[in-house]
C-alpha positions in Angstrom: -30.3 2.0 11.8 -30.2 5.8 12.4 -31.2 8.6 10.2 -28.2 10.4 8.5 -28.9 13.7 10.5 -27.6 11.8 13.6 -24.6 10.3 12.0 -21.2 11.3 13.3 -19.0 13.8 11.4 -16.3 12.3 9.2 -17.5 8.7 9.8 -18.4 6.5 6.7 -21.7 5.2 6.7 -23.6 2.6 4.4 -27.0 3.7 3.3 -29.4 1.1 4.5 -33.0 2.6 3.4 -34.3 5.8 1.9 -37.7 6.8 3.1 -40.2 9.1 1.6 -42.5 9.2 -1.3 -41.3 8.1 -4.8 -40.5 11.6 -5.7 -38.3 12.3 -2.9 -36.5 8.8 -3.3 -35.9 9.8 -7.0 -34.6 13.1 -6.1 -32.0 11.6 -3.5 -31.0 8.7 -5.8 -30.1 11.3 -8.6 -27.9 13.0 -5.9 -26.1 9.6 -5.3 -28.0 8.4 -2.4 -28.5 4.7 -3.1 -29.0 1.8 -0.7 -25.8 0.2 -0.2 -23.8 3.3 -1.1 -21.1 4.9 1.3 -21.9 8.4 2.8 -19.8 10.4 4.9 -21.1 13.6 6.8 -18.7 16.4 6.4 -20.4 19.0 8.5 -23.7 20.1 9.9 -24.8 23.8 9.7 -28.0 25.7 10.1 -30.3 22.6 9.7 -28.3 21.6 6.5 -26.0 18.5 6.3 -23.1 18.5 4.1 -22.0 15.0 2.9 -19.6 13.2 0.7 -21.4 10.7 -1.4 -20.0 9.2 -4.5 -16.9 11.3 -4.5 -19.0 14.6 -4.5 -20.2 17.0 -1.8 -23.7 17.3 -1.6 -25.8 19.5 0.7 -29.3 18.2 2.0 -31.8 19.6 4.3 -32.3 18.3 7.8 -35.7 17.0 6.7 -34.1 15.0 3.9 -31.2 13.7 6.0 -33.9 12.2 8.2 -35.2 10.1 5.4 -31.8 8.6 4.6 -31.3 5.6 7.1 -27.6 4.6 7.9 
């Protein structure tokens, strides 16, 4: 398992675990980040990670991306 921040661009990854407190987990879940879901890193810019999750493009901060394990 590696944090999403270290995933390669354009590569599909399966979300294995979401860390952080319950508030952070709920926030990420609302954005579509759920265990077992597929996430693809589109690009990394200025500390943010833009991903494709459940057919939608979502930008997450580096801090959040470190809590999503793939």
